[in-house]
Residue, then its C-alpha position, 0 to 999 in steps of 0.5 A: x500500500x505504501x508504494x502507491x503513495x505520491x511522493x510528494x505526499x511523502x515529502x510533505x509528511x516528512x517536512x510536517x512531522x519529520x523523518x522518524x514519524x514518516x518511516x513509522x507511519x509507513x510501517x504501520x500502513x503496510x503491516x497493520x490493519x486499521x483499528x476498530x474502536x467503540x465508545x459507549x453512551x454513558x446515559x445508556x450503558x454502565x461502563x462494566x456492562x459495556x466492557x462485559x458485552x465486548x469482552x471477547x473482542x475487547x483489545x484494551x481501553x482507549x487511553x485518552x477517553x474513558x468510554x472508549x474501547x479497542x476491538x480486536x476485529x470489526x464485528x457486523x455492527x449493523x446486526x447488533x440492535x444496540x447500535x441502533x438503539x444509540x447505546x454506543x458509537x463506532x468511531x476512530x479512537x483519535x476522534x474520541x479525544x474531543x470528549x476530553x478536550x471539551x471537558x477540560x476547556x469548558x468554562x463554568x455555567x451554561x454553554x452554547x455550543x456549535x459543532x459546525x461540520x457535524x455528520x455523521x455525528x461522532x464528535x457531536x456525540x462525544x460532546x453530548x456525553x457527560x461533558x454536556x450538562x442539562x442547561x447547555x445547548x448543542x447545535x450539530x450542523x451539517x450543510x449536506x441535506x442527505x448527511x443532515x438527515x443521518x446526523x439527525x438520526x444518530x443525535x436522536x438515538x444518542x438520547x439528549x434533549x438539548x441538541x438542535x440539528x441544523x442544515x445551514x451553510x456556514x455563513x448563516x451562523x453569522x447572524x448569531x453574532x457572540x452567541x457560542x461559547x464553544x465551536x468545533x470545526x471538524x472541517x472537510x480535508x484531503x483525508x490522509x487519514x483514510x488511507x488505511x481504511x480506504x485504499x481508494x483515497x490514496x489515488x484521490x490525493x493530490x497536491x492541488x486537492x490539499x491547497x483546495x481543502x485548505x482554502x475551503x477550510x479557511x472559508x468555512x471557519x471564517x464565515x461562521x467566526x462571527x457566531x463565536x463570542x470574544x473569549x470563546x473556544x474554537x476546536x479545529x480538527x481535521x483527519x489529515x496530516x499536512x501542515x497546510x490544512x493543520x497548523x498552517x491554517x490555525x496560524x491563519x485563523x490567529x493572524x486574519x480572524x484574531x485568536x490565540x492558540x491554547x495548549x492542550x494537555x491531554x493524550x500524551x501519546x499524540x505528537x505535539x505539532x506547533x500549534x496542535x495534537x497529531x494522531x497518526x498510525x504508527x504513533x498512536x493507535x488510531x487512524x489520524x486526527x489533528x486538532x487545535x484549540x484557540x480562543x478567540x481575541x476578536x471583538x464580537x457583539x453578542x446577539x440578544x435572542x428574541x424569545x418567542x411566546x411559548x405555545x400551550x403547555x401539554x400534559x404528557x407522562x411520557x417524559x420526565x424532567x422536561x417541559x411538554x408543549x403541543x406543536x403543529x407540524x406538517x405531519x399534524x399536531x404533536x407533543x415535543x419536550x424541551x429541557x427545562x428552561x431552554x424551550x424558548x431559547x431553542x424555539x428562537x434558534x428555530x426561527x434563525x436557522x434551518x432546523x431539522x431536529x430539536x427537543x424530543x418528539x414525544x407523541x403524535x396527537x390522534x384525536x384524544x389518543x397520544x401515539x408515542x414517538x420513536x424519539x422519546x423511546x430513545x431519549x434520556x427523558x423517557x418515563x419507562x414506568x408509563x408503558x408495559x415492557x417487553x424484553x426482546x431477543x437479538x433475533x426479534x430485535x433485528x425483526x423489529x428493526x426491519x419492520x417485520x411482523x412480530x406477535x405478543x400474545x401474552x402482553x397487554x394490548x396497547x403501546x408496549x416499550x420494547x427493550x434489548x439487553x435493558x436498553x429501550x429500542x422502540x414501541x409497538x402497539x399491540x393488538x393481540x393477534x398482531x402489532x403495529x411497528x412504530x419504529x421510523x420506516x426511514x431507519x429500517x434495517x435493510x440487511x436481511x442477514x441473521x445472527x447465528 
C-alpha cells in the first residue's frame, strides 16, 4: 500500500512531522490493519456492562477516552440492536479525544456550543456525553441535506434533549453574532487519515486537492467566526497530516481572524505539533486526527435572541424532567419536550436556522389519543414506568428493526416499550393477534442477514 503513495505526499509528511514519524507511519500503513474502536453512551450503558459485552473482542481501553474501547476485529455492527438504540458509537479512537478536550476547556455555567461540520455525528455524540450538562445547548450542523438527515438520526438515538440539528451553510451562523461559547470545526479535508481504511483515497490525493481543501477550510471557519463570542473556544480539527490544512490554517486563523492558541494538556501519546496534537498510525493507535484549540480575541457583539411566546403547555407522562408543548407540524399536531428552562431559547434558534431536529418528539396527537414517538423511546427523558415492557431476543430485535411482523400474545394490548439487553429500542401497539410497529420506516434495517 505504501508503494502507491504519491512521493509529494511522503515529502510533505516528512516536512511536517519528521523522517522518523514518516518511517513509522509507512510501516504501519503496510503491516498493520486499521483500528476498530467503540465508545459507549454513558446514559444508556454502564461501563461494566459495556466492557463485559465486548469481552471477547476487547483489545484494550482507549487511553484518552474513558468511554472508549479497542476491538481486536470488526464485528457486524449493523446486526447489533444496541448500535441502533444509541447505546454505543463506532468511531476512530483519535476522534474520541474531543470528549476529554471539551471537558477540560469548558468553563463554568451554561454553554452554547456549535459543531459546525457534524455529520455523521461522532464528535457531536462525544460532546453530548457527560461533558454536556442539561443547561447547555448543542447545535449540530451539516450543510449537505442527506448527511444532515443521518446526523439527526444519530443524535436522536444518542438521546439528549438539548441538541438542535441544523442544515445550514456556515455563513448563516453569522447572524448569531457572539452567541456560541465553543465551536468545533471538524472541517472537510484531503483525507490522509483515510488511507489505511480506504485504499482508493490514496489515488484521490493530490497537491492541488490539499490546496483546495486548505482554502475551503479557511472559508468555512471565517464565515461562521462571527458567531463565536469574544473569549470563546474554537476546536479546529481535520483527519489529515499536512501542515497546510493543520498548523498552517491555525496560524492563519490567529493572524487573520483574531485568536490565540491554547495548549492541550491531554493525550500524551499524540505528537505535539507547533500548535496542536497529531494522531497518526505508527505513533498512536488510531487512523489519524489533527486538533488544535484557539481562544477568540477578536471583538464580537453578542446577539440578543428575541424569545418567542411559548405554545400551550401539554400534559404528557411519557417524558420526565422536561417541559412538554403541543406544536403543529406538517404531519399534524404533536407533543414535543424541551429541557426545563430552554424551550424558548431553542424555539428562537428554530426561527433563525434551518432546524431539522430539536428537543424530543414525544407523541403524535390522534384525536384524544397520544401515539408515542420513536424519539422518546430512545431519549434520556423517557418515563419508562408509563409503558408495559417486553424484553426482546436478538432475533426479534432485528425483526423489529426490519419492520417485520411481531406478535405479543401474552402482553397487554396497547402501546408496549420494547427493550434489548435492558436498553429501550422503540414501541409497538399490541393488538393481540398482531402488532403495529412504530419504528421509523426511514431508519429501517435493510439487511436480511441473521445472527447465528
